[in-house]
C-alpha positions in Angstrom: 101.6 91.9 93.5 102.1 95.6 93.1 98.6 95.9 91.6 97.1 94.1 94.6 99.0 96.4 96.9 97.7 99.5 95.3 94.1 98.1 95.2 94.2 97.2 98.9 95.3 100.7 99.9 93.1 102.5 97.4 90.0 100.6 98.6 90.7 101.2 102.2 87.6 101.9 104.3 89.0 104.9 106.1 85.6 106.7 106.5 83.6 103.8 107.8 82.7 103.2 111.4 82.0 99.5 110.8 84.7 97.7 112.7 84.1 94.4 110.8 84.8 96.2 107.5 87.9 97.7 108.9 89.2 94.4 110.2 88.5 92.7 106.9 90.5 95.4 105.1 93.3 95.0 107.6 93.4 91.3 106.9 93.6 91.9 103.1 96.4 94.5 103.4 98.3 92.2 105.8 98.0 89.3 103.4 99.2 91.4 100.5 102.2 92.8 102.5 103.3 89.3 103.7 103.2 87.9 100.2 105.7 90.5 98.9 109.3 89.4 98.3 111.7 91.4 100.5 113.5 92.8 97.4 110.2 94.3 96.1 109.1 96.2 99.2 111.1 99.3 98.6 109.8 99.7 95.1 106.2 99.2 96.3 106.6 101.9 99.0 108.3 104.3 96.6 105.3 104.0 94.3 103.0 105.7 96.8 102.2 109.3 97.3 102.5 110.9 100.8 98.9 109.9 101.7 99.6 106.3 100.6 102.8 106.2 102.7 100.8 107.5 105.7 98.0 105.0 105.2 100.5 102.1 104.8 102.1 103.1 108.1 98.7 102.9 109.9 98.2 99.4 108.5 101.7 98.4 109.6 101.0 99.6 113.2 97.6 97.8 113.2 99.4 94.7 112.0 101.8 94.9 115.0 98.8 95.0 117.3 97.5 91.6 116.1 100.5 89.7 114.9 100.2 86.4 113.0 102.8 83.8 112.2 105.9 85.7 110.9 103.9 88.9 110.3 106.0 90.9 112.7 109.3 90.3 110.8 107.7 91.2 107.5 106.0 94.3 109.0 109.4 95.4 110.3 110.8 95.3 106.8 107.8 97.4 105.5 108.2 99.8 108.4 111.8 100.4 107.7 111.2 101.1 104.0 108.1 103.2 104.8 110.1 105.4 107.2 112.9 106.0 104.7 110.4 106.9 101.9 108.3 109.0 104.3 111.3 111.2 105.1 111.7 112.1 101.4 108.1 112.4 100.3 
């Protein structure tokens, strides 16, 4: 799961203006995030550098804009861990 997490963030289309590509990437990241076990979230966030932590937070906020079933609860867990790690990176 950690490999999928890193791949989803590493292949993020941050420089594209194509909205369909951005939405597809958001869907992939959200799917990866919601498939993590709660106990693995902190380790995943800690494996990121500062840019990765920042990018993850952007995806979390985008996920809050378009919630799916149970995604808000999962995203809140990611948000909590991301804020903690962000303070120390």
